[in-house]
C-alpha positions as CSV (number, residue, x, y, z in Angstrom):
1,M,109.1,123.3,122.4
2,A,111.1,121.7,120.3
3,K,112.2,121.8,117.0
4,K,111.5,119.4,114.6
5,Q,114.4,117.6,112.7
6,K,114.4,118.6,108.7
7,K,114.4,115.9,105.9
8,A,118.1,115.8,104.0
9,R,117.6,116.4,100.6
10,K,118.6,113.7,98.1
11,P,120.6,115.5,95.3
12,T,118.8,116.1,91.6
13,Q,120.0,112.6,89.4
14,V,120.8,115.2,86.6
15,W,121.5,111.3,84.8
16,K,117.8,111.1,84.3
17,V,116.2,113.8,83.2
18,Y,119.3,114.5,80.6
19,E,120.1,112.4,77.4
20,S,123.5,112.8,75.0
21,K,123.2,111.8,71.6
22,G,126.4,112.5,70.0
23,G,128.1,114.9,71.7
24,S,125.3,116.6,72.4
25,L,122.7,117.0,75.2
26,S,118.7,116.4,75.4
27,R,116.3,116.7,77.8
28,K,114.2,113.3,77.8
29,T,111.3,115.5,80.2
30,S,109.0,118.1,79.0
31,S,109.7,122.0,80.8
32,C,106.2,124.0,82.2
33,P,104.9,126.8,79.6
34,K,104.3,128.8,82.3
35,C,107.5,129.0,84.0
36,G,109.6,128.7,81.2
37,P,112.5,126.3,79.6
38,G,114.4,125.9,83.4
39,V,111.7,123.8,84.8
40,F,110.6,120.6,84.7
41,L,107.5,119.1,84.7
42,A,107.1,115.8,86.8
43,K,105.6,112.3,85.1
44,H,102.9,111.4,87.6
45,A,101.2,107.8,87.1
46,N,98.1,110.2,86.0
47,R,99.5,113.4,85.2
48,I,102.4,115.4,84.9
49,S,102.8,118.8,86.8
50,C,105.2,121.9,87.8
51,G,106.4,121.8,91.8
52,K,106.9,125.8,91.3
53,C,103.6,127.0,89.9
54,G,101.1,124.2,90.3
55,Y,100.5,123.2,86.3
56,T,98.5,120.1,86.3
57,E,98.1,118.2,82.2
58,M,96.1,115.1,83.5
59,S,96.7,111.7,81.1
60,A,93.9,110.4,79.3
61,K,92.6,107.3,80.3
62,K,93.7,104.1,78.2
């Protein structure tokens, strides 16, 4: 059997994750409460979730 080709991964777009205020950096997104401060939560249309442990918070309906 032939092996599948792997898709090329895009590097993380760091300028979208951090914000510079007066010479200091701050995070735009929140971190995972289970994994700790090094893991960001991904924002989706109706939830935020952790890609490492699977932690999910559902957003309230408008």
